[in-house]
PQR file of N, CA, C, O and H, with PARSE charges and radii, in Angstrom:
ATOM      1  N   MET A   1      15.599   4.352  14.532 -0.4000 1.5000
ATOM      2  CA  MET A   1      14.889   3.104  13.970 -0.0000 2.0000
ATOM      3  C   MET A   1      13.630   3.222  13.578  0.5500 1.7000
ATOM      4  O   MET A   1      13.058   2.575  12.701 -0.5500 1.4000
ATOM      5  N   HIS A   2      12.974   4.552  14.641 -0.4000 1.5000
ATOM      6  CA  HIS A   2      11.491   4.688  13.865 -0.0000 2.0000
ATOM      7  C   HIS A   2      11.354   5.440  12.519  0.5500 1.7000
ATOM      8  O   HIS A   2      10.276   5.377  11.928 -0.5500 1.4000
ATOM      9  H   HIS A   2      13.438   5.078  15.353  0.4000 1.0000
ATOM     10  N   LYS A   3      12.450   6.193  11.967 -0.4000 1.5000
ATOM     11  CA  LYS A   3      12.483   6.910  10.773 -0.0000 2.0000
ATOM     12  C   LYS A   3      12.258   5.690   9.973  0.5500 1.7000
ATOM     13  O   LYS A   3      11.164   5.676   9.407 -0.5500 1.4000
ATOM     14  H   LYS A   3      13.326   6.244  12.448  0.4000 1.0000
ATOM     15  N   LEU A   4      13.196   4.413   9.737 -0.4000 1.5000
ATOM     16  CA  LEU A   4      13.094   3.819   8.900 -0.0000 2.0000
ATOM     17  C   LEU A   4      11.891   2.934   8.633  0.5500 1.7000
ATOM     18  O   LEU A   4      11.431   2.594   7.543 -0.5500 1.4000
ATOM     19  H   LEU A   4      14.084   4.425  10.196  0.4000 1.0000
ATOM     20  N   LEU A   5      11.367   2.552  10.189 -0.4000 1.5000
ATOM     21  CA  LEU A   5       9.508   1.945   9.965 -0.0000 2.0000
ATOM     22  C   LEU A   5       8.508   3.364   9.304  0.5500 1.7000
ATOM     23  O   LEU A   5       7.441   3.093   8.752 -0.5500 1.4000
ATOM     24  H   LEU A   5      11.741   2.828  11.074  0.4000 1.0000
ATOM     25  N   PHE A   6       8.940   4.768   9.418 -0.4000 1.5000
ATOM     26  CA  PHE A   6       8.228   5.453   8.971 -0.0000 2.0000
ATOM     27  C   PHE A   6       7.972   5.515   7.415  0.5500 1.7000
ATOM     28  O   PHE A   6       6.935   5.302   6.787 -0.5500 1.4000
ATOM     29  H   PHE A   6       9.806   4.988   9.867  0.4000 1.0000
ATOM     30  N   VAL A   7       9.384   5.912   6.935 -0.4000 1.5000
ATOM     31  CA  VAL A   7       9.678   5.181   5.822 -0.0000 2.0000
ATOM     32  C   VAL A   7       8.973   4.382   4.906  0.5500 1.7000
ATOM     33  O   VAL A   7       8.262   4.469   3.904 -0.5500 1.4000
ATOM     34  H   VAL A   7      10.226   6.085   7.446  0.4000 1.0000
ATOM     35  N   ALA A   8       9.581   3.390   5.846 -0.4000 1.5000
ATOM     36  CA  ALA A   8       8.936   1.724   5.064 -0.0000 2.0000
ATOM     37  C   ALA A   8       7.364   1.536   5.067  0.5500 1.7000
ATOM     38  O   ALA A   8       6.803   0.946   4.144 -0.5500 1.4000
ATOM     39  H   ALA A   8      10.158   3.319   6.660  0.4000 1.0000
ATOM     40  N   GLY A   9       6.602   2.127   6.268 -0.4000 1.5000
ATOM     41  CA  GLY A   9       4.883   2.543   6.520 -0.0000 2.0000
ATOM     42  C   GLY A   9       4.649   3.014   5.309  0.5500 1.7000
ATOM     43  O   GLY A   9       3.873   2.279   4.700 -0.5500 1.4000
ATOM     44  H   GLY A   9       7.058   2.607   7.018  0.4000 1.0000
ATOM     45  N   ILE A  10       5.072   4.130   4.579 -0.4000 1.5000
ATOM     46  CA  ILE A  10       5.010   5.118   3.677 -0.0000 2.0000
ATOM     47  C   ILE A  10       4.620   4.616   2.602  0.5500 1.7000
ATOM     48  O   ILE A  10       3.562   4.501   1.983 -0.5500 1.4000
ATOM     49  H   ILE A  10       5.702   4.727   5.074  0.4000 1.0000
ATOM     50  N   LEU A  11       6.204   4.198   2.443 -0.4000 1.5000
ATOM     51  CA  LEU A  11       6.334   3.298   0.972 -0.0000 2.0000
ATOM     52  C   LEU A  11       5.376   1.856   1.203  0.5500 1.7000
ATOM     53  O   LEU A  11       5.345   1.299   0.106 -0.5500 1.4000
ATOM     54  H   LEU A  11       7.063   4.291   2.946  0.4000 1.0000
ATOM     55  N   LEU A  12       4.946   1.416   1.759 -0.4000 1.5000
ATOM     56  CA  LEU A  12       3.341   0.065   1.753 -0.0000 2.0000
ATOM     57  C   LEU A  12       2.279   1.032   1.531  0.5500 1.7000
ATOM     58  O   LEU A  12       1.203   0.766   0.995 -0.5500 1.4000
ATOM     59  H   LEU A  12       4.971   1.868   2.650  0.4000 1.0000
ATOM     60  N   LEU A  13       2.578   1.986   1.901 -0.4000 1.5000
ATOM     61  CA  LEU A  13       0.474   2.497   1.873 -0.0000 2.0000
ATOM     62  C   LEU A  13       1.089   3.019   0.421  0.5500 1.7000
ATOM     63  O   LEU A  13       0.600   2.450  -0.555 -0.5500 1.4000
ATOM     64  H   LEU A  13       3.451   2.203   2.336  0.4000 1.0000
ATOM     65  N   LEU A  14       1.681   3.610   0.263 -0.4000 1.5000
ATOM     66  CA  LEU A  14       1.469   3.694  -1.556 -0.0000 2.0000
ATOM     67  C   LEU A  14       1.556   2.859  -2.571  0.5500 1.7000
ATOM     68  O   LEU A  14       1.311   3.068  -3.759 -0.5500 1.4000
ATOM     69  H   LEU A  14       2.078   4.072   1.056  0.4000 1.0000
ATOM     70  N   MET A  15       1.955   1.808  -1.989 -0.4000 1.5000
ATOM     71  CA  MET A  15       1.875   0.538  -2.719 -0.0000 2.0000
ATOM     72  C   MET A  15       0.923  -0.218  -2.503  0.5500 1.7000
ATOM     73  O   MET A  15       0.528  -1.095  -3.272 -0.5500 1.4000
ATOM     74  H   MET A  15       2.154   1.639  -1.023  0.4000 1.0000
ATOM     75  N   GLY A  16       0.462   0.062  -1.413 -0.4000 1.5000
ATOM     76  CA  GLY A  16      -1.174  -0.720  -1.134 -0.0000 2.0000
ATOM     77  C   GLY A  16      -2.045  -0.045  -2.179  0.5500 1.7000
ATOM     78  O   GLY A  16      -2.700  -0.631  -3.040 -0.5500 1.4000
ATOM     79  H   GLY A  16       0.782   0.774  -0.789  0.4000 1.0000
ATOM     80  N   VAL A  17      -1.956   1.420  -1.965 -0.4000 1.5000
ATOM     81  CA  VAL A  17      -3.095   2.133  -3.220 -0.0000 2.0000
ATOM     82  C   VAL A  17      -2.511   1.983  -4.340  0.5500 1.7000
ATOM     83  O   VAL A  17      -3.600   1.897  -4.907 -0.5500 1.4000
ATOM     84  H   VAL A  17      -1.423   1.896  -1.265  0.4000 1.0000
ATOM     85  N   LEU A  18      -1.916   1.893  -5.027 -0.4000 1.5000
ATOM     86  CA  LEU A  18      -1.220   1.494  -6.245 -0.0000 2.0000
ATOM     87  C   LEU A  18      -1.953  -0.067  -6.858  0.5500 1.7000
ATOM     88  O   LEU A  18      -2.093  -0.439  -8.023 -0.5500 1.4000
ATOM     89  H   LEU A  18      -1.032   1.963  -4.566  0.4000 1.0000
ATOM     90  N   PHE A  19      -2.270  -0.649  -5.764 -0.4000 1.5000
ATOM     91  CA  PHE A  19      -2.372  -2.281  -6.182 -0.0000 2.0000
ATOM     92  C   PHE A  19      -4.093  -2.210  -6.449  0.5500 1.7000
ATOM     93  O   PHE A  19      -4.843  -2.814  -7.216 -0.5500 1.4000
ATOM     94  H   PHE A  19      -2.156  -0.347  -4.818  0.4000 1.0000
ATOM     95  N   ILE A  20      -4.350  -0.887  -5.142 -0.4000 1.5000
ATOM     96  CA  ILE A  20      -6.378  -0.713  -5.092 -0.0000 2.0000
ATOM     97  C   ILE A  20      -6.558  -0.279  -6.563  0.5500 1.7000
ATOM     98  O   ILE A  20      -7.375  -0.837  -7.295 -0.5500 1.4000
ATOM     99  H   ILE A  20      -3.741  -0.397  -4.519  0.4000 1.0000
ATOM    100  N   GLY A  21      -5.935   0.519  -6.883 -0.4000 1.5000
ATOM    101  CA  GLY A  21      -6.005   1.715  -7.696 -0.0000 2.0000
ATOM    102  C   GLY A  21      -6.147   0.660  -9.348  0.5500 1.7000
ATOM    103  O   GLY A  21      -7.023   0.841 -10.194 -0.5500 1.4000
ATOM    104  H   GLY A  21      -5.271   0.972  -6.288  0.4000 1.0000
ATOM    105  N   GLN A  22      -4.990  -0.439  -9.428 -0.4000 1.5000
ATOM    106  CA  GLN A  22      -5.283  -1.246 -10.529 -0.0000 2.0000
ATOM    107  C   GLN A  22      -6.072  -2.275 -10.399  0.5500 1.7000
ATOM    108  O   GLN A  22      -6.495  -2.596 -11.509 -0.5500 1.4000
ATOM    109  H   GLN A  22      -4.279  -0.586  -8.741  0.4000 1.0000
ATOM    110  N   GLY A  23      -6.403  -2.833  -9.703 -0.4000 1.5000
ATOM    111  CA  GLY A  23      -6.866  -4.150  -9.041 -0.0000 2.0000
ATOM    112  C   GLY A  23      -8.715  -3.720  -9.196  0.5500 1.7000
ATOM    113  O   GLY A  23      -9.736  -4.372  -9.413 -0.5500 1.4000
ATOM    114  H   GLY A  23      -6.059  -2.572  -8.801  0.4000 1.0000
ATOM    115  N   THR A  24      -8.373  -2.195  -8.930 -0.4000 1.5000
ATOM    116  CA  THR A  24     -10.109  -2.286  -9.406 -0.0000 2.0000
ATOM    117  C   THR A  24     -10.742  -1.588 -10.574  0.5500 1.7000
ATOM    118  O   THR A  24     -11.950  -1.557 -10.805 -0.5500 1.4000
ATOM    119  H   THR A  24      -7.543  -1.666  -8.754  0.4000 1.0000
ATOM    120  N   GLY A  25      -9.401  -0.805 -11.578 -0.4000 1.5000
ATOM    121  CA  GLY A  25      -9.344  -0.782 -12.721 -0.0000 2.0000
ATOM    122  C   GLY A  25      -9.532   0.828 -12.897  0.5500 1.7000
ATOM    123  O   GLY A  25      -9.669   1.414 -13.970 -0.5500 1.4000
ATOM    124  H   GLY A  25      -8.419  -0.831 -11.391  0.4000 1.0000
ATOM    125  N   ILE A  26      -9.501   1.526 -11.329 -0.4000 1.5000
ATOM    126  CA  ILE A  26      -9.135   2.794 -11.516 -0.0000 2.0000
ATOM    127  C   ILE A  26      -8.070   3.664 -12.093  0.5500 1.7000
ATOM    128  O   ILE A  26      -8.364   4.769 -12.550 -0.5500 1.4000
ATOM    129  H   ILE A  26      -9.389   1.050 -10.457  0.4000 1.0000
ATOM    130  N   PHE A  27      -6.920   3.241 -12.091 -0.4000 1.5000
ATOM    131  CA  PHE A  27      -5.639   3.449 -12.495 -0.0000 2.0000
ATOM    132  C   PHE A  27      -5.304   2.110 -13.433  0.5500 1.7000
ATOM    133  O   PHE A  27      -4.872   1.026 -13.042 -0.5500 1.4000
ATOM    134  H   PHE A  27      -6.681   2.343 -11.720  0.4000 1.0000
ATOM    135  N   PRO A  28      -5.482   2.331 -14.161 -0.5600 1.5000
ATOM    136  CA  PRO A  28      -5.233   1.037 -15.759  0.2800 2.0000
ATOM    137  C   PRO A  28      -4.268   1.502 -16.326  0.5500 1.7000
ATOM    138  O   PRO A  28      -4.333   1.735 -17.533 -0.5500 1.4000
ATOM    139  N   TYR A  29      -3.240   1.731 -15.674 -0.4000 1.5000
ATOM    140  CA  TYR A  29      -1.889   2.054 -16.068 -0.0000 2.0000
ATOM    141  C   TYR A  29      -0.609   1.351 -15.633  0.5500 1.7000
ATOM    142  O   TYR A  29      -0.184   1.762 -14.553 -0.5500 1.4000
ATOM    143  H   TYR A  29      -3.187   1.542 -14.694  0.4000 1.0000
ATOM    144  N   PRO A  30       0.341   0.077 -16.403 -0.5600 1.5000
ATOM    145  CA  PRO A  30      -0.241   0.384 -17.936  0.2800 2.0000
ATOM    146  C   PRO A  30      -1.400  -0.218 -18.237  0.5500 1.7000
ATOM    147  O   PRO A  30      -2.017  -0.678 -17.276 -0.5500 1.4000
ATOM    148  N   SER A  31      -1.911  -0.357 -19.400 -0.4000 1.5000
ATOM    149  CA  SER A  31      -2.904  -1.684 -19.850 -0.0000 2.0000
ATOM    150  C   SER A  31      -2.890  -2.959 -19.986  0.5500 1.7000
ATOM    151  O   SER A  31      -3.769  -3.819 -19.934 -0.5500 1.4000
ATOM    152  H   SER A  31      -1.411   0.017 -20.181  0.4000 1.0000
ATOM    153  N   TYR A  32      -1.641  -2.975 -20.192 -0.4000 1.5000
ATOM    154  CA  TYR A  32      -1.277  -4.503 -20.305 -0.0000 2.0000
ATOM    155  C   TYR A  32      -1.119  -5.066 -18.944  0.5500 1.7000
ATOM    156  O   TYR A  32      -1.334  -6.277 -18.895 -0.5500 1.4000
ATOM    157  H   TYR A  32      -0.928  -2.276 -20.235  0.4000 1.0000
ATOM    158  N   SER A  33      -0.932  -4.735 -18.295 -0.4000 1.5000
ATOM    159  CA  SER A  33      -0.855  -5.287 -16.766 -0.0000 2.0000
ATOM    160  C   SER A  33      -1.563  -6.206 -16.428  0.5500 1.7000
ATOM    161  O   SER A  33      -2.762  -6.207 -16.709 -0.5500 1.4000
ATOM    162  H   SER A  33      -0.757  -3.751 -18.335  0.4000 1.0000
ATOM    163  N   PHE A  34      -0.854  -7.402 -15.606 -0.4000 1.5000
ATOM    164  CA  PHE A  34      -1.942  -8.220 -15.068 -0.0000 2.0000
ATOM    165  C   PHE A  34      -2.851  -8.026 -13.978  0.5500 1.7000
ATOM    166  O   PHE A  34      -3.837  -8.649 -13.585 -0.5500 1.4000
ATOM    167  H   PHE A  34       0.120  -7.401 -15.378  0.4000 1.0000
ATOM    168  N   MET A  35      -2.331  -7.124 -13.645 -0.4000 1.5000
ATOM    169  CA  MET A  35      -3.043  -6.828 -11.961 -0.0000 2.0000
ATOM    170  C   MET A  35      -4.671  -5.425 -12.818  0.5500 1.7000
ATOM    171  O   MET A  35      -5.137  -4.577 -12.058 -0.5500 1.4000
ATOM    172  H   MET A  35      -1.530  -6.617 -13.964  0.4000 1.0000
ATOM    173  N   VAL A  36      -4.905  -5.466 -13.488 -0.4000 1.5000
ATOM    174  CA  VAL A  36      -5.887  -3.995 -14.384 -0.0000 2.0000
ATOM    175  C   VAL A  36      -6.854  -5.010 -13.883  0.5500 1.7000
ATOM    176  O   VAL A  36      -6.597  -6.212 -13.812 -0.5500 1.4000
ATOM    177  H   VAL A  36      -4.526  -6.156 -14.106  0.4000 1.0000
ATOM    178  N   SER A  37      -7.949  -4.474 -13.547 -0.4000 1.5000
ATOM    179  CA  SER A  37      -9.402  -4.999 -12.831 -0.0000 2.0000
ATOM    180  C   SER A  37      -9.400  -6.460 -12.383  0.5500 1.7000
ATOM    181  O   SER A  37     -10.254  -7.339 -12.499 -0.5500 1.4000
ATOM    182  H   SER A  37      -8.158  -3.497 -13.604  0.4000 1.0000
ATOM    183  N   ASP A  38      -7.984  -6.449 -11.748 -0.4000 1.5000
ATOM    184  CA  ASP A  38      -8.224  -7.828 -10.911 -0.0000 2.0000
ATOM    185  C   ASP A  38      -8.569  -7.773  -9.151  0.5500 1.7000
ATOM    186  O   ASP A  38      -7.864  -7.394  -8.216 -0.5500 1.4000
ATOM    187  H   ASP A  38      -7.290  -5.734 -11.654  0.4000 1.0000
ATOM    188  N   MET A  39      -9.644  -8.200  -9.181 -0.4000 1.5000
ATOM    189  CA  MET A  39      -9.749  -7.752  -7.480 -0.0000 2.0000
ATOM    190  C   MET A  39      -9.434  -8.391  -6.391  0.5500 1.7000
ATOM    191  O   MET A  39      -9.681  -8.056  -5.232 -0.5500 1.4000
ATOM    192  H   MET A  39     -10.217  -8.508  -9.941  0.4000 1.0000
ATOM    193  N   GLY A  40      -8.782  -9.490  -6.842 -0.4000 1.5000
ATOM    194  CA  GLY A  40      -7.688 -10.154  -5.907 -0.0000 2.0000
ATOM    195  C   GLY A  40      -6.252  -9.339  -5.535  0.5500 1.7000
ATOM    196  O   GLY A  40      -5.543  -9.601  -4.564 -0.5500 1.4000
ATOM    197  H   GLY A  40      -8.581  -9.762  -7.783  0.4000 1.0000
ATOM    198  N   TRP A  41      -6.032  -8.434  -6.402 -0.4000 1.5000
ATOM    199  CA  TRP A  41      -4.996  -7.107  -6.115 -0.0000 2.0000
ATOM    200  C   TRP A  41      -5.654  -6.439  -5.508  0.5500 1.7000
ATOM    201  O   TRP A  41      -5.180  -6.011  -4.455 -0.5500 1.4000
ATOM    202  H   TRP A  41      -6.608  -8.221  -7.191  0.4000 1.0000
ATOM    203  N   ALA A  42      -6.873  -6.094  -5.846 -0.4000 1.5000
ATOM    204  CA  ALA A  42      -7.276  -5.270  -4.771 -0.0000 2.0000
ATOM    205  C   ALA A  42      -7.094  -5.190  -3.169  0.5500 1.7000
ATOM    206  O   ALA A  42      -6.631  -4.380  -2.366 -0.5500 1.4000
ATOM    207  H   ALA A  42      -7.258  -6.442  -6.700  0.4000 1.0000
ATOM    208  N   TYR A  43      -7.811  -6.684  -3.125 -0.4000 1.5000
ATOM    209  CA  TYR A  43      -7.715  -7.027  -2.224 -0.0000 2.0000
ATOM    210  C   TYR A  43      -6.402  -7.003  -0.856  0.5500 1.7000
ATOM    211  O   TYR A  43      -6.398  -6.793   0.357 -0.5500 1.4000
ATOM    212  H   TYR A  43      -8.188  -7.342  -3.777  0.4000 1.0000
ATOM    213  N   ARG A  44      -5.343  -7.366  -1.966 -0.4000 1.5000
ATOM    214  CA  ARG A  44      -4.180  -7.612  -1.527 -0.0000 2.0000
ATOM    215  C   ARG A  44      -3.645  -6.188  -1.233  0.5500 1.7000
ATOM    216  O   ARG A  44      -3.037  -6.136  -0.164 -0.5500 1.4000
ATOM    217  H   ARG A  44      -5.346  -7.536  -2.951  0.4000 1.0000
ATOM    218  N   GLY A  45      -3.718  -5.039  -1.905 -0.4000 1.5000
ATOM    219  CA  GLY A  45      -3.840  -3.597  -1.452 -0.0000 2.0000
ATOM    220  C   GLY A  45      -4.106  -3.053  -0.442  0.5500 1.7000
ATOM    221  O   GLY A  45      -3.432  -2.240   0.190 -0.5500 1.4000
ATOM    222  H   GLY A  45      -4.211  -5.082  -2.773  0.4000 1.0000
ATOM    223  N   ILE A  46      -5.367  -3.580  -0.171 -0.4000 1.5000
ATOM    224  CA  ILE A  46      -6.080  -3.558   1.251 -0.0000 2.0000
ATOM    225  C   ILE A  46      -5.265  -3.914   2.492  0.5500 1.7000
ATOM    226  O   ILE A  46      -5.274  -3.221   3.509 -0.5500 1.4000
ATOM    227  H   ILE A  46      -5.915  -4.241  -0.684  0.4000 1.0000
ATOM    228  N   ALA A  47      -4.662  -4.876   2.368 -0.4000 1.5000
ATOM    229  CA  ALA A  47      -4.116  -5.404   3.463 -0.0000 2.0000
ATOM    230  C   ALA A  47      -2.188  -5.031   3.562  0.5500 1.7000
ATOM    231  O   ALA A  47      -1.430  -5.205   4.516 -0.5500 1.4000
ATOM    232  H   ALA A  47      -4.655  -5.439   1.542  0.4000 1.0000
ATOM    233  N   ILE A  48      -1.840  -4.374   1.905 -0.4000 1.5000
ATOM    234  CA  ILE A  48      -0.445  -3.883   2.289 -0.0000 2.0000
ATOM    235  C   ILE A  48      -0.530  -2.541   2.656  0.5500 1.7000
ATOM    236  O   ILE A  48       0.460  -2.011   3.160 -0.5500 1.4000
ATOM    237  H   ILE A  48      -2.456  -4.232   1.130  0.4000 1.0000
ATOM    238  N   ALA A  49      -1.571  -1.897   2.480 -0.4000 1.5000
ATOM    239  CA  ALA A  49      -1.952  -0.433   2.691 -0.0000 2.0000
ATOM    240  C   ALA A  49      -2.301  -0.182   4.277  0.5500 1.7000
ATOM    241  O   ALA A  49      -2.241   0.940   4.780 -0.5500 1.4000
ATOM    242  H   ALA A  49      -2.376  -2.327   2.070  0.4000 1.0000
ATOM    243  N   VAL A  50      -2.657  -1.319   4.973 -0.4000 1.5000
ATOM    244  CA  VAL A  50      -2.924  -1.827   6.534 -0.0000 2.0000
ATOM    245  C   VAL A  50      -1.562  -2.038   7.493  0.5500 1.7000
ATOM    246  O   VAL A  50      -1.044  -1.795   8.582 -0.5500 1.4000
ATOM    247  H   VAL A  50      -2.706  -2.230   4.564  0.4000 1.0000
ATOM    248  N   LEU A  51      -1.437  -2.583   6.409 -0.4000 1.5000
ATOM    249  CA  LEU A  51       0.345  -2.779   7.189 -0.0000 2.0000
ATOM    250  C   LEU A  51       1.339  -1.303   7.299  0.5500 1.7000
ATOM    251  O   LEU A  51       1.994  -0.935   8.275 -0.5500 1.4000
ATOM    252  H   LEU A  51      -1.858  -2.781   5.524  0.4000 1.0000
ATOM    253  N   GLY A  52       1.204  -0.648   6.002 -0.4000 1.5000
ATOM    254  CA  GLY A  52       1.235   0.335   5.951 -0.0000 2.0000
ATOM    255  C   GLY A  52       1.495   1.203   7.012  0.5500 1.7000
ATOM    256  O   GLY A  52       2.520   1.432   7.654 -0.5500 1.4000
ATOM    257  H   GLY A  52       0.672  -0.947   5.209  0.4000 1.0000
ATOM    258  N   ALA A  53       0.029   1.767   7.078 -0.4000 1.5000
ATOM    259  CA  ALA A  53      -0.659   2.194   8.053 -0.0000 2.0000
ATOM    260  C   ALA A  53      -0.714   1.785   9.871  0.5500 1.7000
ATOM    261  O   ALA A  53      -1.118   2.489  10.796 -0.5500 1.4000
ATOM    262  H   ALA A  53      -0.804   1.582   6.556  0.4000 1.0000
ATOM    263  N   ILE A  54      -0.227   0.593   9.893 -0.4000 1.5000
ATOM    264  CA  ILE A  54      -0.117   0.234  11.468 -0.0000 2.0000
ATOM    265  C   ILE A  54       1.694   0.239  11.568  0.5500 1.7000
ATOM    266  O   ILE A  54       2.213   0.303  12.682 -0.5500 1.4000
ATOM    267  H   ILE A  54       0.101   0.021   9.141  0.4000 1.0000
ATOM    268  N   ALA A  55       2.521   0.170  10.362 -0.4000 1.5000
ATOM    269  CA  ALA A  55       4.143   0.594  10.449 -0.0000 2.0000
ATOM    270  C   ALA A  55       4.118   2.007  11.130  0.5500 1.7000
ATOM    271  O   ALA A  55       4.560   2.370  12.220 -0.5500 1.4000
ATOM    272  H   ALA A  55       2.099   0.118   9.457  0.4000 1.0000
ATOM    273  N   VAL A  56       3.394   2.757  10.042 -0.4000 1.5000
ATOM    274  CA  VAL A  56       3.434   4.286  11.005 -0.0000 2.0000
ATOM    275  C   VAL A  56       2.933   4.302  11.912  0.5500 1.7000
ATOM    276  O   VAL A  56       3.844   3.868  12.617 -0.5500 1.4000
ATOM    277  H   VAL A  56       3.035   2.462   9.157  0.4000 1.0000
ATOM    278  N   LEU A  57       2.170   4.456  12.538 -0.4000 1.5000
ATOM    279  CA  LEU A  57       1.139   4.278  14.016 -0.0000 2.0000
ATOM    280  C   LEU A  57       3.035   4.111  14.555  0.5500 1.7000
ATOM    281  O   LEU A  57       3.900   4.946  14.820 -0.5500 1.4000
ATOM    282  H   LEU A  57       1.430   4.809  11.965  0.4000 1.0000
ATOM    283  N   LEU A  58       3.018   3.068  14.529 -0.4000 1.5000
ATOM    284  CA  LEU A  58       4.270   2.336  15.272 -0.0000 2.0000
ATOM    285  C   LEU A  58       5.512   3.360  15.327  0.5500 1.7000
ATOM    286  O   LEU A  58       6.041   3.872  16.313 -0.5500 1.4000
ATOM    287  H   LEU A  58       2.315   2.389  14.314  0.4000 1.0000
ATOM    288  N   SER A  59       5.699   3.447  14.465 -0.4000 1.5000
ATOM    289  CA  SER A  59       6.855   4.771  14.321 -0.0000 2.0000
ATOM    290  C   SER A  59       6.717   5.843  15.073  0.5500 1.7000
ATOM    291  O   SER A  59       7.484   6.310  15.915 -0.5500 1.4000
ATOM    292  H   SER A  59       5.269   3.031  13.664  0.4000 1.0000
ATOM    293  N   ARG A  60       4.997   6.437  14.470 -0.4000 1.5000
ATOM    294  CA  ARG A  60       4.957   7.963  15.754 -0.0000 2.0000
ATOM    295  C   ARG A  60       5.174   7.494  17.143  0.5500 1.7000
ATOM    296  O   ARG A  60       5.794   8.207  17.932 -0.5500 1.4000
ATOM    297  H   ARG A  60       4.374   6.058  13.786  0.4000 1.0000
ATOM    298  N   LYS A  61       4.491   5.823  17.645 -0.4000 1.5000
ATOM    299  CA  LYS A  61       5.116   6.208  19.026 -0.0000 2.0000
ATOM    300  C   LYS A  61       6.269   5.506  19.641  0.5500 1.7000
ATOM    301  O   LYS A  61       6.446   5.461  20.859 -0.5500 1.4000
ATOM    302  H   LYS A  61       3.987   5.244  17.004  0.4000 1.0000
ATOM    303  N   MET A  62       7.188   4.860  18.602 -0.4000 1.5000
ATOM    304  CA  MET A  62       8.701   4.868  19.376 -0.0000 2.0000
ATOM    305  C   MET A  62       9.328   6.391  19.533  0.5500 1.7000
ATOM    306  O   MET A  62      10.300   6.848  20.135 -0.5500 1.4000
ATOM    307  H   MET A  62       7.045   4.897  17.613  0.4000 1.0000
ATOM    308  N   ARG A  63       8.105   7.049  18.545 -0.4000 1.5000
ATOM    309  CA  ARG A  63       9.288   8.493  18.776 -0.0000 2.0000
ATOM    310  C   ARG A  63       9.240   9.021  20.074  0.5500 1.7000
ATOM    311  O   ARG A  63      10.200   9.667  20.496 -0.5500 1.4000
ATOM    312  H   ARG A  63       7.315   6.677  18.057  0.4000 1.0000
ATOM    313  N   ARG A  64       8.132   8.805  20.835 -0.4000 1.5000
ATOM    314  CA  ARG A  64       8.080   9.729  21.857 -0.0000 2.0000
ATOM    315  C   ARG A  64       8.699   9.321  23.184  0.5500 1.7000
ATOM    316  O   ARG A  64       8.686  10.100  24.137 -0.5500 1.4000
ATOM    317  H   ARG A  64       7.353   8.280  20.492  0.4000 1.0000
TER
END
């Protein structure tokens, strides 16, 4: 179970970073994306990345 939580956490972290990058305009690919330079998506990305980090930390605690 901890492996599944760890993988899900990593995926959430990566997705959150992507949302942050597109929302802030740092990663404007594809250029026609509705997420580019929309800070609402950056804020959502922060929340998703935090949830991913929590999932990774919880999975590491379950391992012990």
